[in-house]
N, C-alpha and C positions, 0 to 999 in steps of 0.2 A: 860597371867599373872593372877594369882588368886587374888581376892580382898583382902583376908586375908594377902597374901604375900605382896601386894602393901601397905597395911596399916602398916605392920610391917617394911617395908623398908623405906617408905616415911612419914609415920604418917597420922593420920586420917584427920587433917585439909587439907592437900594437896590433898588427894584422894577425899575428899568431895568437894573441890573447883573445881577439874577437872570434877567431876560428875555434879556439877551445871553448869559448863561451857558447857558441852555437852548438858544438858537440854535446856539452853538458845539458843544454836546453833540450836537444833532440832525445838524449837518453832519458832524461827526466820525464818528458812528455810520453815517450814510449812506455816507460814503466808505469806511470800513473793511468794511462788509458787502456793499455792492452794487458799487461801482466797482472795488475791488481784485480781486474775483473776475472781473469782465469784462476787466480789464486782463491778468490771467494768461492767459485764453483768447485774447485778442488777440495777446499776445506769442507764444504757441505757434503761432498761425496765421501770424504774421509770419515766424517762423523757418522754418516749412515753405515759405512762399512764396519767401523768400530762397534757400533750398536749390534750389528748382525753377528759379529764374532763373539761378543759377550753373550748373546742369546744362544748361540751354538755351544759355547762353553758351558752354560748353565744346563742345556739339554744333555750334554755328554755327562756332566756330573750326576744329573738325575738318573740317567740310564745306568751309569756305573753303580749307583746305590741300589737300584732295582735288581741289577744282576747279582750284586753281592748278597742281597736279601734272599733272592731265589736260590742261590748256591747254598746259603746257610740253612734255609728251610729244607732243601733237598737232602743235605747232610744230616739234619735232625731226623727226617723221615727214614733215612737209611739206617740210622742207629736204632730206631724203634723196632724195625722189622727184624724178626728172628732170622738168623743166618741158616741156610740149608746146607747140610753136609752130606 
């Protein structure tokens, strides 16, 4: 059926409403089939990255504590040694 014939038979508002309905259906179908699947994959990847960042943060905190302890022990050892003049 030609669009001009459809407009002549049913009127422009009806043909426009059907066209918009098809557009909404197409967008809905695209979102549910393609985008949602990609979002699930992205969410899984994001969770894994967040876990890795937390592990790295914990490692940095542990290393900083070890460094602070080593500096403190070194300072205490230096205080115990007699100074040479």
